[in-house]
VEXTOR-240029 format. One record per residue (C-alpha): residue number from 1; residue in three letters; x, y, z. Coordinates in nm, 4 decimals. Example, Ala and Ser with C-alpha at 12.3 -4.5 7.8 and 13.67 -1.06 7.14 Angstrom:
! VEXTOR-240029
[1,'ALA',[1.2300,-0.4500,0.7800]]
[2,'SER',[1.3670,-0.1060,0.7140]]
END
This chain:
! VEXTOR-240029
[1,'MET',[-2.2634,-0.1654,1.1699]]
[2,'PHE',[-1.8932,-0.1012,1.1489]]
[3,'THR',[-1.8774,-0.1011,0.7673]]
[4,'ASN',[-2.1440,0.1705,0.7368]]
[5,'ARG',[-1.8795,0.4321,0.8063]]
[6,'PHE',[-1.6974,0.3452,0.4822]]
[7,'ILE',[-1.7801,0.4434,0.1263]]
[8,'ARG',[-1.6863,0.2320,-0.1774]]
[9,'LEU',[-1.5053,0.4258,-0.4517]]
[10,'PRO',[-1.3527,0.3076,-0.7824]]
[11,'ILE',[-0.9727,0.3077,-0.8242]]
[12,'LYS',[-0.7116,0.1446,-1.0476]]
[13,'VAL',[-0.4344,-0.0786,-0.9148]]
[14,'TYR',[-0.1013,-0.0642,-1.1002]]
[15,'ASP',[0.1321,-0.3634,-1.1192]]
[16,'LYS',[0.4625,-0.1896,-1.0382]]
[17,'THR',[0.6690,-0.5098,-1.0502]]
[18,'HIS',[0.5520,-0.5930,-1.4028]]
[19,'MET',[0.6186,-0.2331,-1.5116]]
[20,'GLU',[0.9745,-0.2445,-1.3736]]
[21,'LEU',[1.0496,-0.5785,-1.5383]]
[22,'THR',[0.8873,-0.5301,-1.8794]]
[23,'GLY',[0.8145,-0.1597,-1.9214]]
[24,'GLU',[0.4476,-0.2447,-1.9861]]
[25,'GLU',[0.1828,-0.0790,-1.7734]]
[26,'ILE',[-0.0848,-0.3120,-1.6442]]
[27,'THR',[-0.3796,-0.1801,-1.4452]]
[28,'GLN',[-0.6710,-0.3519,-1.2831]]
[29,'ASP',[-1.0030,-0.1908,-1.1947]]
[30,'SER',[-1.0713,-0.2189,-0.8251]]
[31,'TYR',[-1.2224,-0.0195,-0.5406]]
[32,'GLU',[-1.1182,0.1314,-0.2117]]
[33,'MET',[-1.3335,0.1466,0.0993]]
[34,'ILE',[-1.2637,0.4794,0.2688]]
[35,'ASN',[-1.3932,0.6658,0.5698]]
[36,'PRO',[-1.5074,0.9980,0.4201]]
[37,'PHE',[-1.4493,1.1777,0.7501]]
[38,'PHE',[-1.0724,1.1302,0.7055]]
[39,'ILE',[-1.0664,1.3322,0.3813]]
[40,'ALA',[-0.8657,1.6528,0.4214]]
[41,'SER',[-0.9177,1.7875,0.0686]]
[42,'TYR',[-1.0078,1.6871,-0.2862]]
[43,'ARG',[-0.9851,1.8373,-0.6318]]
[44,'PRO',[-1.0697,1.7474,-0.9903]]
[45,'SER',[-0.7987,1.5644,-1.1798]]
[46,'SER',[-0.7205,1.5629,-1.5515]]
[47,'GLU',[-0.6781,1.1830,-1.5386]]
[48,'ASN',[-0.9285,0.9715,-1.7294]]
[49,'ASN',[-1.0503,1.2685,-1.9391]]
[50,'GLY',[-1.1436,1.4648,-1.6280]]
[51,'ASN',[-1.3424,1.1792,-1.4781]]
[52,'ALA',[-1.1235,1.1451,-1.1715]]
[53,'VAL',[-1.0786,1.3124,-0.8344]]
[54,'HIS',[-0.7517,1.3528,-0.6451]]
[55,'VAL',[-0.8198,1.2961,-0.2730]]
[56,'THR',[-0.5840,1.3838,0.0129]]
[57,'PHE',[-0.6412,1.2364,0.3573]]
[58,'ARG',[-0.5640,1.3837,0.6984]]
[59,'ASP',[-0.2649,1.1496,0.7382]]
[60,'GLY',[-0.1122,1.2844,0.4151]]
[61,'GLY',[-0.2037,0.9832,0.2006]]
[62,'THR',[-0.3479,1.0394,-0.1451]]
[63,'LEU',[-0.5777,0.8448,-0.3730]]
[64,'LEU',[-0.7047,0.8882,-0.7277]]
[65,'ILE',[-1.0759,0.8092,-0.7469]]
[66,'TYR',[-1.2053,0.7233,-1.0951]]
[67,'LYS',[-1.5325,0.9115,-1.0752]]
[68,'HIS',[-1.6408,1.2539,-1.2034]]
[69,'ILE',[-1.6182,1.5150,-0.9272]]
[70,'ASP',[-1.9968,1.5724,-0.9306]]
[71,'ASP',[-2.0585,1.1992,-0.8798]]
[72,'PHE',[-1.7901,1.1890,-0.6105]]
[73,'GLU',[-1.9540,1.4776,-0.4223]]
[74,'ASN',[-2.2955,1.3102,-0.4539]]
[75,'SER',[-2.1473,0.9915,-0.3074]]
[76,'LEU',[-2.0104,1.1888,-0.0128]]
[77,'ASN',[-2.3319,1.3830,0.0418]]
[78,'ASN',[-2.5493,1.0701,0.0261]]
[79,'HIS',[-2.3245,0.8692,0.2571]]
[80,'VAL',[-2.5023,0.7423,0.5670]]
[81,'THR',[-2.3025,0.7154,0.8894]]
END
């Protein structure tokens, strides 16, 4: 299956337009489906009381995953291709 190459990871989506208009920050819990083989590097982040991982992809894009680094690594290691 095509979708087996992707892994589902929790993120937050920020409403930039609302923030610019009102100054209020609104976030929504969501997820991102990523291909783990496109990850260039990752590191723990201080966001969310240390329960987040900063991921950099080979194309230079970045993403903040809302998962503890140990859980993130387990997700990567248990991923089936």
